CHARMM internal coordinates of N, CA and C (Angstrom, degrees):
IC EDIT
DIST 1 N 1 CA 1.4778
DIST 1 CA 1 C 1.5146
ANGL 1 N 1 CA 1 C 110.11
DIST 1 C 2 N 1.3383
ANGL 1 CA 1 C 2 N 117.42
DIHE 1 N 1 CA 1 C 2 N -36.99
DIST 2 N 2 CA 1.4559
ANGL 1 C 2 N 2 CA 119.62
DIHE 1 CA 1 C 2 N 2 CA -177.35
DIST 2 CA 2 C 1.5306
ANGL 2 N 2 CA 2 C 110.71
DIHE 1 C 2 N 2 CA 2 C -62.90
DIST 2 C 3 N 1.2997
ANGL 2 CA 2 C 3 N 118.46
DIHE 2 N 2 CA 2 C 3 N -38.88
DIST 3 N 3 CA 1.4519
ANGL 2 C 3 N 3 CA 119.78
DIHE 2 CA 2 C 3 N 3 CA 179.72
DIST 3 CA 3 C 1.5023
ANGL 3 N 3 CA 3 C 112.33
DIHE 2 C 3 N 3 CA 3 C -66.66
DIST 3 C 4 N 1.3115
ANGL 3 CA 3 C 4 N 117.26
DIHE 3 N 3 CA 3 C 4 N -38.87
DIST 4 N 4 CA 1.4751
ANGL 3 C 4 N 4 CA 122.86
DIHE 3 CA 3 C 4 N 4 CA 175.98
DIST 4 CA 4 C 1.5221
ANGL 4 N 4 CA 4 C 109.36
DIHE 3 C 4 N 4 CA 4 C -62.41
DIST 4 C 5 N 1.3589
ANGL 4 CA 4 C 5 N 116.72
DIHE 4 N 4 CA 4 C 5 N -45.43
DIST 5 N 5 CA 1.4772
ANGL 4 C 5 N 5 CA 120.81
DIHE 4 CA 4 C 5 N 5 CA 179.62
DIST 5 CA 5 C 1.5274
ANGL 5 N 5 CA 5 C 109.49
DIHE 4 C 5 N 5 CA 5 C -63.22
DIST 5 C 6 N 1.3165
ANGL 5 CA 5 C 6 N 115.80
DIHE 5 N 5 CA 5 C 6 N -41.31
DIST 6 N 6 CA 1.5111
ANGL 5 C 6 N 6 CA 119.12
DIHE 5 CA 5 C 6 N 6 CA -178.80
DIST 6 CA 6 C 1.5473
ANGL 6 N 6 CA 6 C 108.21
DIHE 5 C 6 N 6 CA 6 C -62.00
DIST 6 C 7 N 1.2680
ANGL 6 CA 6 C 7 N 119.00
DIHE 6 N 6 CA 6 C 7 N -41.34
DIST 7 N 7 CA 1.4430
ANGL 6 C 7 N 7 CA 123.05
DIHE 6 CA 6 C 7 N 7 CA -177.66
DIST 7 CA 7 C 1.5615
ANGL 7 N 7 CA 7 C 109.34
DIHE 6 C 7 N 7 CA 7 C -65.13
DIST 7 C 8 N 1.2766
ANGL 7 CA 7 C 8 N 116.77
DIHE 7 N 7 CA 7 C 8 N -48.02
DIST 8 N 8 CA 1.4908
ANGL 7 C 8 N 8 CA 122.21
DIHE 7 CA 7 C 8 N 8 CA -179.35
DIST 8 CA 8 C 1.5440
ANGL 8 N 8 CA 8 C 110.00
DIHE 7 C 8 N 8 CA 8 C -62.54
DIST 8 C 9 N 1.3197
ANGL 8 CA 8 C 9 N 115.23
DIHE 8 N 8 CA 8 C 9 N -49.29
DIST 9 N 9 CA 1.4901
ANGL 8 C 9 N 9 CA 117.20
DIHE 8 CA 8 C 9 N 9 CA -176.85
DIST 9 CA 9 C 1.4968
ANGL 9 N 9 CA 9 C 111.18
DIHE 8 C 9 N 9 CA 9 C -68.22
DIST 9 C 10 N 1.3255
ANGL 9 CA 9 C 10 N 118.40
DIHE 9 N 9 CA 9 C 10 N -36.65
DIST 10 N 10 CA 1.4515
ANGL 9 C 10 N 10 CA 120.02
DIHE 9 CA 9 C 10 N 10 CA 176.62
DIST 10 CA 10 C 1.5219
ANGL 10 N 10 CA 10 C 112.35
DIHE 9 C 10 N 10 CA 10 C -62.47
DIST 10 C 11 N 1.2998
ANGL 10 CA 10 C 11 N 116.49
DIHE 10 N 10 CA 10 C 11 N -37.84
DIST 11 N 11 CA 1.4580
ANGL 10 C 11 N 11 CA 119.89
DIHE 10 CA 10 C 11 N 11 CA 178.78
DIST 11 CA 11 C 1.5387
ANGL 11 N 11 CA 11 C 110.68
DIHE 10 C 11 N 11 CA 11 C -67.06
DIST 11 C 12 N 1.3244
ANGL 11 CA 11 C 12 N 117.86
DIHE 11 N 11 CA 11 C 12 N -30.37
DIST 12 N 12 CA 1.4428
ANGL 11 C 12 N 12 CA 121.09
DIHE 11 CA 11 C 12 N 12 CA 177.92
DIST 12 CA 12 C 1.5255
ANGL 12 N 12 CA 12 C 113.32
DIHE 11 C 12 N 12 CA 12 C -74.20
DIST 12 C 13 N 1.3324
ANGL 12 CA 12 C 13 N 114.67
DIHE 12 N 12 CA 12 C 13 N -18.72
DIST 13 N 13 CA 1.4631
ANGL 12 C 13 N 13 CA 120.02
DIHE 12 CA 12 C 13 N 13 CA 175.50
DIST 13 CA 13 C 1.5287
ANGL 13 N 13 CA 13 C 112.91
DIHE 12 C 13 N 13 CA 13 C -79.35
DIST 13 C 14 N 1.3013
ANGL 13 CA 13 C 14 N 115.80
DIHE 13 N 13 CA 13 C 14 N -15.38
DIST 14 N 14 CA 1.4783
ANGL 13 C 14 N 14 CA 123.12
DIHE 13 CA 13 C 14 N 14 CA -179.21
DIST 14 CA 14 C 1.5224
ANGL 14 N 14 CA 14 C 109.95
DIHE 13 C 14 N 14 CA 14 C -124.33
DIST 14 C 15 N 1.3691
ANGL 14 CA 14 C 15 N 116.12
DIHE 14 N 14 CA 14 C 15 N 68.22
DIST 15 N 15 CA 1.4450
ANGL 14 C 15 N 15 CA 120.08
DIHE 14 CA 14 C 15 N 15 CA -175.08
DIST 15 CA 15 C 1.5143
ANGL 15 N 15 CA 15 C 113.00
DIHE 14 C 15 N 15 CA 15 C -69.56
DIST 15 C 16 N 1.3252
ANGL 15 CA 15 C 16 N 116.61
DIHE 15 N 15 CA 15 C 16 N 158.54
DIST 16 N 16 CA 1.4272
ANGL 15 C 16 N 16 CA 123.17
DIHE 15 CA 15 C 16 N 16 CA 172.79
DIST 16 CA 16 C 1.5367
ANGL 16 N 16 CA 16 C 108.38
DIHE 15 C 16 N 16 CA 16 C -61.67
DIST 16 C 17 N 1.3280
ANGL 16 CA 16 C 17 N 116.73
DIHE 16 N 16 CA 16 C 17 N 158.81
DIST 17 N 17 CA 1.4271
ANGL 16 C 17 N 17 CA 119.93
DIHE 16 CA 16 C 17 N 17 CA -179.82
DIST 17 CA 17 C 1.5119
ANGL 17 N 17 CA 17 C 111.60
DIHE 16 C 17 N 17 CA 17 C -59.17
DIST 17 C 18 N 1.2814
ANGL 17 CA 17 C 18 N 117.39
DIHE 17 N 17 CA 17 C 18 N 132.12
DIST 18 N 18 CA 1.4621
ANGL 17 C 18 N 18 CA 122.70
DIHE 17 CA 17 C 18 N 18 CA 179.95
DIST 18 CA 18 C 1.5344
ANGL 18 N 18 CA 18 C 113.08
DIHE 17 C 18 N 18 CA 18 C 90.64
DIST 18 C 19 N 1.3381
ANGL 18 CA 18 C 19 N 117.00
DIHE 18 N 18 CA 18 C 19 N -13.61
DIST 19 N 19 CA 1.4803
ANGL 18 C 19 N 19 CA 120.21
DIHE 18 CA 18 C 19 N 19 CA 177.04
DIST 19 CA 19 C 1.5315
ANGL 19 N 19 CA 19 C 111.20
DIHE 18 C 19 N 19 CA 19 C -87.38
DIST 19 C 20 N 1.3188
ANGL 19 CA 19 C 20 N 116.82
DIHE 19 N 19 CA 19 C 20 N 146.13
DIST 20 N 20 CA 1.4811
ANGL 19 C 20 N 20 CA 118.81
DIHE 19 CA 19 C 20 N 20 CA 177.36
DIST 20 CA 20 C 1.5132
ANGL 20 N 20 CA 20 C 112.57
DIHE 19 C 20 N 20 CA 20 C -69.93
DIST 20 C 21 N 1.3190
ANGL 20 CA 20 C 21 N 115.97
DIHE 20 N 20 CA 20 C 21 N 148.67
DIST 21 N 21 CA 1.4851
ANGL 20 C 21 N 21 CA 121.81
DIHE 20 CA 20 C 21 N 21 CA 178.04
DIST 21 CA 21 C 1.5233
ANGL 21 N 21 CA 21 C 106.69
DIHE 20 C 21 N 21 CA 21 C -84.85
DIST 21 C 22 N 1.2827
ANGL 21 CA 21 C 22 N 116.27
DIHE 21 N 21 CA 21 C 22 N 148.96
DIST 22 N 22 CA 1.4674
ANGL 21 C 22 N 22 CA 122.47
DIHE 21 CA 21 C 22 N 22 CA 176.27
DIST 22 CA 22 C 1.5088
ANGL 22 N 22 CA 22 C 109.83
DIHE 21 C 22 N 22 CA 22 C -60.76
DIST 22 C 23 N 1.3134
ANGL 22 CA 22 C 23 N 118.32
DIHE 22 N 22 CA 22 C 23 N 121.64
DIST 23 N 23 CA 1.4995
ANGL 22 C 23 N 23 CA 122.37
DIHE 22 CA 22 C 23 N 23 CA -177.68
DIST 23 CA 23 C 1.5219
ANGL 23 N 23 CA 23 C 111.30
DIHE 22 C 23 N 23 CA 23 C -90.43
DIST 23 C 24 N 1.3293
ANGL 23 CA 23 C 24 N 117.04
DIHE 23 N 23 CA 23 C 24 N -40.00
DIST 24 N 24 CA 1.4748
ANGL 23 C 24 N 24 CA 120.69
DIHE 23 CA 23 C 24 N 24 CA -178.85
DIST 24 CA 24 C 1.5301
ANGL 24 N 24 CA 24 C 108.05
DIHE 23 C 24 N 24 CA 24 C -163.73
DIST 24 C 25 N 1.2936
ANGL 24 CA 24 C 25 N 115.60
DIHE 24 N 24 CA 24 C 25 N 168.61
DIST 25 N 25 CA 1.4876
ANGL 24 C 25 N 25 CA 121.70
DIHE 24 CA 24 C 25 N 25 CA -179.83
DIST 25 CA 25 C 1.5248
ANGL 25 N 25 CA 25 C 107.19
DIHE 24 C 25 N 25 CA 25 C -120.81
DIST 25 C 26 N 1.3063
ANGL 25 CA 25 C 26 N 119.15
DIHE 25 N 25 CA 25 C 26 N 126.46
DIST 26 N 26 CA 1.4320
ANGL 25 C 26 N 26 CA 123.62
DIHE 25 CA 25 C 26 N 26 CA 175.60
DIST 26 CA 26 C 1.5110
ANGL 26 N 26 CA 26 C 107.44
DIHE 25 C 26 N 26 CA 26 C -108.27
DIST 26 C 27 N 1.3283
ANGL 26 CA 26 C 27 N 117.68
DIHE 26 N 26 CA 26 C 27 N 123.91
DIST 27 N 27 CA 1.4609
ANGL 26 C 27 N 27 CA 122.07
DIHE 26 CA 26 C 27 N 27 CA -175.04
DIST 27 CA 27 C 1.4990
ANGL 27 N 27 CA 27 C 112.40
DIHE 26 C 27 N 27 CA 27 C -145.80
DIST 27 C 28 N 1.3278
ANGL 27 CA 27 C 28 N 114.01
DIHE 27 N 27 CA 27 C 28 N 166.34
DIST 28 N 28 CA 1.4497
ANGL 27 C 28 N 28 CA 121.15
DIHE 27 CA 27 C 28 N 28 CA 178.41
DIST 28 CA 28 C 1.5335
ANGL 28 N 28 CA 28 C 109.79
DIHE 27 C 28 N 28 CA 28 C -81.21
DIST 28 C 29 N 1.3326
ANGL 28 CA 28 C 29 N 114.57
DIHE 28 N 28 CA 28 C 29 N 151.20
DIST 29 N 29 CA 1.5087
ANGL 28 C 29 N 29 CA 118.28
DIHE 28 CA 28 C 29 N 29 CA -177.20
DIST 29 CA 29 C 1.5027
ANGL 29 N 29 CA 29 C 113.37
DIHE 28 C 29 N 29 CA 29 C -66.18
DIST 29 C 30 N 1.3129
ANGL 29 CA 29 C 30 N 119.42
DIHE 29 N 29 CA 29 C 30 N -15.42
DIST 30 N 30 CA 1.4502
ANGL 29 C 30 N 30 CA 121.21
DIHE 29 CA 29 C 30 N 30 CA 176.98
DIST 30 CA 30 C 1.5112
ANGL 30 N 30 CA 30 C 114.43
DIHE 29 C 30 N 30 CA 30 C -75.70
DIST 30 C 31 N 1.3335
ANGL 30 CA 30 C 31 N 116.51
DIHE 30 N 30 CA 30 C 31 N -11.90
DIST 31 N 31 CA 1.4647
ANGL 30 C 31 N 31 CA 121.50
DIHE 30 CA 30 C 31 N 31 CA -178.53
DIST 31 CA 31 C 1.4874
ANGL 31 N 31 CA 31 C 113.00
DIHE 30 C 31 N 31 CA 31 C -95.68
DIST 31 C 32 N 1.3213
ANGL 31 CA 31 C 32 N 116.90
DIHE 31 N 31 CA 31 C 32 N 52.44
DIST 32 N 32 CA 1.4999
ANGL 31 C 32 N 32 CA 121.60
DIHE 31 CA 31 C 32 N 32 CA -174.00
DIST 32 CA 32 C 1.5256
ANGL 32 N 32 CA 32 C 111.79
DIHE 31 C 32 N 32 CA 32 C -61.06
DIST 32 C 33 N 1.3262
ANGL 32 CA 32 C 33 N 118.49
DIHE 32 N 32 CA 32 C 33 N -33.73
DIST 33 N 33 CA 1.4335
ANGL 32 C 33 N 33 CA 120.08
DIHE 32 CA 32 C 33 N 33 CA -179.72
DIST 33 CA 33 C 1.5223
ANGL 33 N 33 CA 33 C 110.40
DIHE 32 C 33 N 33 CA 33 C -65.09
DIST 33 C 34 N 1.3152
ANGL 33 CA 33 C 34 N 116.50
DIHE 33 N 33 CA 33 C 34 N -42.59
DIST 34 N 34 CA 1.4791
ANGL 33 C 34 N 34 CA 119.39
DIHE 33 CA 33 C 34 N 34 CA 179.18
DIST 34 CA 34 C 1.5213
ANGL 34 N 34 CA 34 C 110.05
DIHE 33 C 34 N 34 CA 34 C -66.83
DIST 34 C 35 N 1.3030
ANGL 34 CA 34 C 35 N 117.96
DIHE 34 N 34 CA 34 C 35 N -37.18
DIST 35 N 35 CA 1.4710
ANGL 34 C 35 N 35 CA 120.95
DIHE 34 CA 34 C 35 N 35 CA 178.43
DIST 35 CA 35 C 1.5243
ANGL 35 N 35 CA 35 C 110.41
DIHE 34 C 35 N 35 CA 35 C -61.59
DIST 35 C 36 N 1.3437
ANGL 35 CA 35 C 36 N 117.16
DIHE 35 N 35 CA 35 C 36 N -41.50
DIST 36 N 36 CA 1.4690
ANGL 35 C 36 N 36 CA 122.00
DIHE 35 CA 35 C 36 N 36 CA -178.92
DIST 36 CA 36 C 1.5078
ANGL 36 N 36 CA 36 C 108.78
DIHE 35 C 36 N 36 CA 36 C -63.90
DIST 36 C 37 N 1.3306
ANGL 36 CA 36 C 37 N 117.91
DIHE 36 N 36 CA 36 C 37 N -41.92
DIST 37 N 37 CA 1.4559
ANGL 36 C 37 N 37 CA 121.75
DIHE 36 CA 36 C 37 N 37 CA 179.24
DIST 37 CA 37 C 1.5430
ANGL 37 N 37 CA 37 C 109.71
DIHE 36 C 37 N 37 CA 37 C -62.49
DIST 37 C 38 N 1.3305
ANGL 37 CA 37 C 38 N 115.65
DIHE 37 N 37 CA 37 C 38 N -46.15
DIST 38 N 38 CA 1.4594
ANGL 37 C 38 N 38 CA 120.34
DIHE 37 CA 37 C 38 N 38 CA -178.27
DIST 38 CA 38 C 1.5413
ANGL 38 N 38 CA 38 C 110.64
DIHE 37 C 38 N 38 CA 38 C -60.84
DIST 38 C 39 N 1.3331
ANGL 38 CA 38 C 39 N 116.56
DIHE 38 N 38 CA 38 C 39 N -46.08
DIST 39 N 39 CA 1.4318
ANGL 38 C 39 N 39 CA 121.24
DIHE 38 CA 38 C 39 N 39 CA 178.54
DIST 39 CA 39 C 1.5376
ANGL 39 N 39 CA 39 C 110.63
DIHE 38 C 39 N 39 CA 39 C -60.96
DIST 39 C 40 N 1.3373
ANGL 39 CA 39 C 40 N 115.82
DIHE 39 N 39 CA 39 C 40 N -41.86
DIST 40 N 40 CA 1.4359
ANGL 39 C 40 N 40 CA 118.93
DIHE 39 CA 39 C 40 N 40 CA 178.89
DIST 40 CA 40 C 1.5187
ANGL 40 N 40 CA 40 C 114.67
DIHE 39 C 40 N 40 CA 40 C -64.34
DIST 40 C 41 N 1.3017
ANGL 40 CA 40 C 41 N 116.32
DIHE 40 N 40 CA 40 C 41 N -24.85
DIST 41 N 41 CA 1.4920
ANGL 40 C 41 N 41 CA 122.37
DIHE 40 CA 40 C 41 N 41 CA 175.07
DIST 41 CA 41 C 1.5082
ANGL 41 N 41 CA 41 C 113.31
DIHE 40 C 41 N 41 CA 41 C -90.13
DIST 41 C 42 N 1.3409
ANGL 41 CA 41 C 42 N 115.61
DIHE 41 N 41 CA 41 C 42 N -1.38
DIST 42 N 42 CA 1.4734
ANGL 41 C 42 N 42 CA 120.03
DIHE 41 CA 41 C 42 N 42 CA 179.95
DIST 42 CA 42 C 1.4864
ANGL 42 N 42 CA 42 C 113.74
DIHE 41 C 42 N 42 CA 42 C 79.08
DIST 42 C 43 N 1.3407
ANGL 42 CA 42 C 43 N 119.27
DIHE 42 N 42 CA 42 C 43 N 22.92
DIST 43 N 43 CA 1.4419
ANGL 42 C 43 N 43 CA 122.74
DIHE 42 CA 42 C 43 N 43 CA 178.99
DIST 43 CA 43 C 1.5227
ANGL 43 N 43 CA 43 C 109.29
DIHE 42 C 43 N 43 CA 43 C -91.94
DIST 43 C 44 N 1.3288
ANGL 43 CA 43 C 44 N 118.25
DIHE 43 N 43 CA 43 C 44 N 122.97
DIST 44 N 44 CA 1.4385
ANGL 43 C 44 N 44 CA 119.69
DIHE 43 CA 43 C 44 N 44 CA 175.40
DIST 44 CA 44 C 1.5364
ANGL 44 N 44 CA 44 C 111.83
DIHE 43 C 44 N 44 CA 44 C -59.57
DIST 44 C 45 N 1.3255
ANGL 44 CA 44 C 45 N 118.59
DIHE 44 N 44 CA 44 C 45 N 140.08
DIST 45 N 45 CA 1.4413
ANGL 44 C 45 N 45 CA 120.45
DIHE 44 CA 44 C 45 N 45 CA -177.93
DIST 45 CA 45 C 1.5196
ANGL 45 N 45 CA 45 C 109.52
DIHE 44 C 45 N 45 CA 45 C -123.58
DIST 45 C 46 N 1.3229
ANGL 45 CA 45 C 46 N 115.67
DIHE 45 N 45 CA 45 C 46 N 150.11
DIST 46 N 46 CA 1.4465
ANGL 45 C 46 N 46 CA 124.43
DIHE 45 CA 45 C 46 N 46 CA 172.28
DIST 46 CA 46 C 1.5117
ANGL 46 N 46 CA 46 C 105.14
DIHE 45 C 46 N 46 CA 46 C -123.55
DIST 46 C 47 N 1.3195
ANGL 46 CA 46 C 47 N 118.12
DIHE 46 N 46 CA 46 C 47 N 113.52
DIST 47 N 47 CA 1.4774
ANGL 46 C 47 N 47 CA 122.30
DIHE 46 CA 46 C 47 N 47 CA -174.49
DIST 47 CA 47 C 1.5435
ANGL 47 N 47 CA 47 C 106.21
DIHE 46 C 47 N 47 CA 47 C -101.17
DIST 47 C 48 N 1.2963
ANGL 47 CA 47 C 48 N 116.52
DIHE 47 N 47 CA 47 C 48 N 127.80
DIST 48 N 48 CA 1.4444
ANGL 47 C 48 N 48 CA 121.44
DIHE 47 CA 47 C 48 N 48 CA 178.26
DIST 48 CA 48 C 1.5252
ANGL 48 N 48 CA 48 C 112.28
DIHE 47 C 48 N 48 CA 48 C -111.48
DIST 48 C 49 N 1.2937
ANGL 48 CA 48 C 49 N 116.66
DIHE 48 N 48 CA 48 C 49 N 145.37
DIST 49 N 49 CA 1.4742
ANGL 48 C 49 N 49 CA 122.00
DIHE 48 CA 48 C 49 N 49 CA 175.76
DIST 49 CA 49 C 1.5266
ANGL 49 N 49 CA 49 C 105.71
DIHE 48 C 49 N 49 CA 49 C -98.71
DIST 49 C 50 N 1.3576
ANGL 49 CA 49 C 50 N 115.23
DIHE 49 N 49 CA 49 C 50 N 101.85
DIST 50 N 50 CA 1.4791
ANGL 49 C 50 N 50 CA 118.56
DIHE 49 CA 49 C 50 N 50 CA -175.96
DIST 50 CA 50 C 1.5258
ANGL 50 N 50 CA 50 C 112.49
DIHE 49 C 50 N 50 CA 50 C -105.23
DIST 50 C 51 N 1.3215
ANGL 50 CA 50 C 51 N 118.07
DIHE 50 N 50 CA 50 C 51 N -1.69
DIST 51 N 51 CA 1.4483
ANGL 50 C 51 N 51 CA 119.03
DIHE 50 CA 50 C 51 N 51 CA 178.84
DIST 51 CA 51 C 1.4922
ANGL 51 N 51 CA 51 C 112.41
DIHE 50 C 51 N 51 CA 51 C -82.26
DIST 51 C 52 N 1.3114
ANGL 51 CA 51 C 52 N 117.44
DIHE 51 N 51 CA 51 C 52 N 178.04
DIST 52 N 52 CA 1.4512
ANGL 51 C 52 N 52 CA 122.17
DIHE 51 CA 51 C 52 N 52 CA -171.44
DIST 52 CA 52 C 1.5618
ANGL 52 N 52 CA 52 C 111.67
DIHE 51 C 52 N 52 CA 52 C -76.34
DIST 52 C 53 N 1.3036
ANGL 52 CA 52 C 53 N 113.48
DIHE 52 N 52 CA 52 C 53 N 167.31
DIST 53 N 53 CA 1.4791
ANGL 52 C 53 N 53 CA 121.27
DIHE 52 CA 52 C 53 N 53 CA 175.42
DIST 53 CA 53 C 1.5592
ANGL 53 N 53 CA 53 C 109.63
DIHE 52 C 53 N 53 CA 53 C -61.93
DIST 53 C 54 N 1.3185
ANGL 53 CA 53 C 54 N 116.97
DIHE 53 N 53 CA 53 C 54 N -34.76
DIST 54 N 54 CA 1.4323
ANGL 53 C 54 N 54 CA 118.70
DIHE 53 CA 53 C 54 N 54 CA 179.38
DIST 54 CA 54 C 1.5428
ANGL 54 N 54 CA 54 C 111.96
DIHE 53 C 54 N 54 CA 54 C -65.16
DIST 54 C 55 N 1.2826
ANGL 54 CA 54 C 55 N 116.35
DIHE 54 N 54 CA 54 C 55 N -40.31
DIST 55 N 55 CA 1.4799
ANGL 54 C 55 N 55 CA 120.39
DIHE 54 CA 54 C 55 N 55 CA 175.63
DIST 55 CA 55 C 1.5247
ANGL 55 N 55 CA 55 C 111.81
DIHE 54 C 55 N 55 CA 55 C -63.03
DIST 55 C 56 N 1.3535
ANGL 55 CA 55 C 56 N 115.07
DIHE 55 N 55 CA 55 C 56 N -43.15
DIST 56 N 56 CA 1.4622
ANGL 55 C 56 N 56 CA 119.35
DIHE 55 CA 55 C 56 N 56 CA 177.23
DIST 56 CA 56 C 1.5250
ANGL 56 N 56 CA 56 C 110.98
DIHE 55 C 56 N 56 CA 56 C -58.77
DIST 56 C 57 N 1.3402
ANGL 56 CA 56 C 57 N 115.80
DIHE 56 N 56 CA 56 C 57 N -42.50
DIST 57 N 57 CA 1.4557
ANGL 56 C 57 N 57 CA 120.52
DIHE 56 CA 56 C 57 N 57 CA 179.59
DIST 57 CA 57 C 1.5426
ANGL 57 N 57 CA 57 C 111.06
DIHE 56 C 57 N 57 CA 57 C -62.38
DIST 57 C 58 N 1.3401
ANGL 57 CA 57 C 58 N 116.73
DIHE 57 N 57 CA 57 C 58 N -42.45
DIST 58 N 58 CA 1.4368
ANGL 57 C 58 N 58 CA 120.52
DIHE 57 CA 57 C 58 N 58 CA 178.38
DIST 58 CA 58 C 1.5269
ANGL 58 N 58 CA 58 C 111.02
DIHE 57 C 58 N 58 CA 58 C -60.73
DIST 58 C 59 N 1.3141
ANGL 58 CA 58 C 59 N 117.79
DIHE 58 N 58 CA 58 C 59 N -47.84
DIST 59 N 59 CA 1.4402
ANGL 58 C 59 N 59 CA 123.41
DIHE 58 CA 58 C 59 N 59 CA 179.72
DIST 59 CA 59 C 1.5306
ANGL 59 N 59 CA 59 C 111.07
DIHE 58 C 59 N 59 CA 59 C -58.11
DIST 59 C 60 N 1.3064
ANGL 59 CA 59 C 60 N 116.26
DIHE 59 N 59 CA 59 C 60 N -42.69
DIST 60 N 60 CA 1.4693
ANGL 59 C 60 N 60 CA 122.00
DIHE 59 CA 59 C 60 N 60 CA -179.89
DIST 60 CA 60 C 1.5187
ANGL 60 N 60 CA 60 C 111.07
DIHE 59 C 60 N 60 CA 60 C -70.30
DIST 60 C 61 N 1.3232
ANGL 60 CA 60 C 61 N 118.40
DIHE 60 N 60 CA 60 C 61 N -17.78
DIST 61 N 61 CA 1.4827
ANGL 60 C 61 N 61 CA 123.02
DIHE 60 CA 60 C 61 N 61 CA -177.14
DIST 61 CA 61 C 1.5409
ANGL 61 N 61 CA 61 C 111.70
DIHE 60 C 61 N 61 CA 61 C -96.36
DIST 61 C 62 N 1.3009
ANGL 61 CA 61 C 62 N 120.11
DIHE 61 N 61 CA 61 C 62 N -1.82
DIST 62 N 62 CA 1.4586
ANGL 61 C 62 N 62 CA 122.87
DIHE 61 CA 61 C 62 N 62 CA -179.05
DIST 62 CA 62 C 1.5228
ANGL 62 N 62 CA 62 C 113.65
DIHE 61 C 62 N 62 CA 62 C -50.50
DIST 62 C 63 N 1.3336
ANGL 62 CA 62 C 63 N 115.54
DIHE 62 N 62 CA 62 C 63 N -51.50
DIST 63 N 63 CA 1.4868
ANGL 62 C 63 N 63 CA 118.61
DIHE 62 CA 62 C 63 N 63 CA -178.05
DIST 63 CA 63 C 1.5355
ANGL 63 N 63 CA 63 C 110.91
DIHE 62 C 63 N 63 CA 63 C -57.41
DIST 63 C 64 N 1.3301
ANGL 63 CA 63 C 64 N 117.30
DIHE 63 N 63 CA 63 C 64 N -45.99
DIST 64 N 64 CA 1.4531
ANGL 63 C 64 N 64 CA 122.97
DIHE 63 CA 63 C 64 N 64 CA -178.05
DIST 64 CA 64 C 1.5621
ANGL 64 N 64 CA 64 C 108.72
DIHE 63 C 64 N 64 CA 64 C -63.16
DIST 64 C 65 N 1.3087
ANGL 64 CA 64 C 65 N 116.99
DIHE 64 N 64 CA 64 C 65 N -46.48
DIST 65 N 65 CA 1.4781
ANGL 64 C 65 N 65 CA 121.17
DIHE 64 CA 64 C 65 N 65 CA 178.81
DIST 65 CA 65 C 1.5379
ANGL 65 N 65 CA 65 C 112.41
DIHE 64 C 65 N 65 CA 65 C -59.63
DIST 65 C 66 N 1.3277
ANGL 65 CA 65 C 66 N 114.41
DIHE 65 N 65 CA 65 C 66 N -39.00
DIST 66 N 66 CA 1.4554
ANGL 65 C 66 N 66 CA 119.74
DIHE 65 CA 65 C 66 N 66 CA 179.42
DIST 66 CA 66 C 1.5657
ANGL 66 N 66 CA 66 C 110.16
DIHE 65 C 66 N 66 CA 66 C -67.40
DIST 66 C 67 N 1.3091
ANGL 66 CA 66 C 67 N 115.43
DIHE 66 N 66 CA 66 C 67 N -45.81
DIST 67 N 67 CA 1.4858
ANGL 66 C 67 N 67 CA 120.96
DIHE 66 CA 66 C 67 N 67 CA -179.62
DIST 67 CA 67 C 1.5280
ANGL 67 N 67 CA 67 C 110.21
DIHE 66 C 67 N 67 CA 67 C -61.60
DIST 67 C 68 N 1.3060
ANGL 67 CA 67 C 68 N 119.14
DIHE 67 N 67 CA 67 C 68 N -35.97
DIST 68 N 68 CA 1.4576
ANGL 67 C 68 N 68 CA 122.40
DIHE 67 CA 67 C 68 N 68 CA -178.70
DIST 68 CA 68 C 1.5202
ANGL 68 N 68 CA 68 C 112.49
DIHE 67 C 68 N 68 CA 68 C -82.49
DIST 68 C 69 N 1.3347
ANGL 68 CA 68 C 69 N 118.01
DIHE 68 N 68 CA 68 C 69 N -2.38
DIST 69 N 69 CA 1.4370
ANGL 68 C 69 N 69 CA 120.41
DIHE 68 CA 68 C 69 N 69 CA 176.38
DIST 69 CA 69 C 1.5247
ANGL 69 N 69 CA 69 C 115.21
DIHE 68 C 69 N 69 CA 69 C 88.49
DIST 69 C 70 N 1.3278
ANGL 69 CA 69 C 70 N 118.36
DIHE 69 N 69 CA 69 C 70 N 5.55
DIST 70 N 70 CA 1.4601
ANGL 69 C 70 N 70 CA 119.91
DIHE 69 CA 69 C 70 N 70 CA 178.59
DIST 70 CA 70 C 1.5307
ANGL 70 N 70 CA 70 C 111.80
DIHE 69 C 70 N 70 CA 70 C -78.09
DIST 70 C 71 N 1.3410
ANGL 70 CA 70 C 71 N 117.15
DIHE 70 N 70 CA 70 C 71 N -24.98
DIST 71 N 71 CA 1.4524
ANGL 70 C 71 N 71 CA 121.70
DIHE 70 CA 70 C 71 N 71 CA 176.51
DIST 71 CA 71 C 1.5135
ANGL 71 N 71 CA 71 C 107.82
DIHE 70 C 71 N 71 CA 71 C -120.84
DIST 71 C 72 N 1.3261
ANGL 71 CA 71 C 72 N 120.42
DIHE 71 N 71 CA 71 C 72 N 140.88
DIST 72 N 72 CA 1.4752
ANGL 71 C 72 N 72 CA 123.89
DIHE 71 CA 71 C 72 N 72 CA -4.30
DIST 72 CA 72 C 1.5479
ANGL 72 N 72 CA 72 C 109.48
DIHE 71 C 72 N 72 CA 72 C -67.60
DIST 72 C 73 N 1.3065
ANGL 72 CA 72 C 73 N 113.34
DIHE 72 N 72 CA 72 C 73 N 158.17
DIST 73 N 73 CA 1.4722
ANGL 72 C 73 N 73 CA 118.60
DIHE 72 CA 72 C 73 N 73 CA -178.12
DIST 73 CA 73 C 1.5254
ANGL 73 N 73 CA 73 C 113.31
DIHE 72 C 73 N 73 CA 73 C -55.57
DIST 73 C 74 N 1.3152
ANGL 73 CA 73 C 74 N 116.39
DIHE 73 N 73 CA 73 C 74 N 136.04
DIST 74 N 74 CA 1.4584
ANGL 73 C 74 N 74 CA 121.75
DIHE 73 CA 73 C 74 N 74 CA 179.06
DIST 74 CA 74 C 1.5377
ANGL 74 N 74 CA 74 C 108.56
DIHE 73 C 74 N 74 CA 74 C -89.83
DIST 74 C 75 N 1.3060
ANGL 74 CA 74 C 75 N 116.42
DIHE 74 N 74 CA 74 C 75 N 159.04
DIST 75 N 75 CA 1.4681
ANGL 74 C 75 N 75 CA 119.11
DIHE 74 CA 74 C 75 N 75 CA 178.26
DIST 75 CA 75 C 1.4989
ANGL 75 N 75 CA 75 C 109.56
DIHE 74 C 75 N 75 CA 75 C -64.27
DIST 75 C 76 N 1.3528
ANGL 75 CA 75 C 76 N 115.51
DIHE 75 N 75 CA 75 C 76 N 150.89
DIST 76 N 76 CA 1.4546
ANGL 75 C 76 N 76 CA 121.39
DIHE 75 CA 75 C 76 N 76 CA -178.73
DIST 76 CA 76 C 1.4990
ANGL 76 N 76 CA 76 C 114.46
DIHE 75 C 76 N 76 CA 76 C -76.66
END
COOR INIT
IC SEED 1 N 1 CA 1 C
IC BUILD
């Protein structure tokens, strides 16, 4: 997927005559691979957190869950 994204974003950096150049990329925080590609191409990015408060709480709890042995997941 990263190579496909790189190709598309690179083409937007070289627009046809009269077309506007890509100014920045606005994306969701779950698309980290796309963000890395954009940064690698020198495209400014604006990353938005569009998921729920519950998801945010889970992400913020990763360290604690790891320390308590819940992560990585144990066999059932």
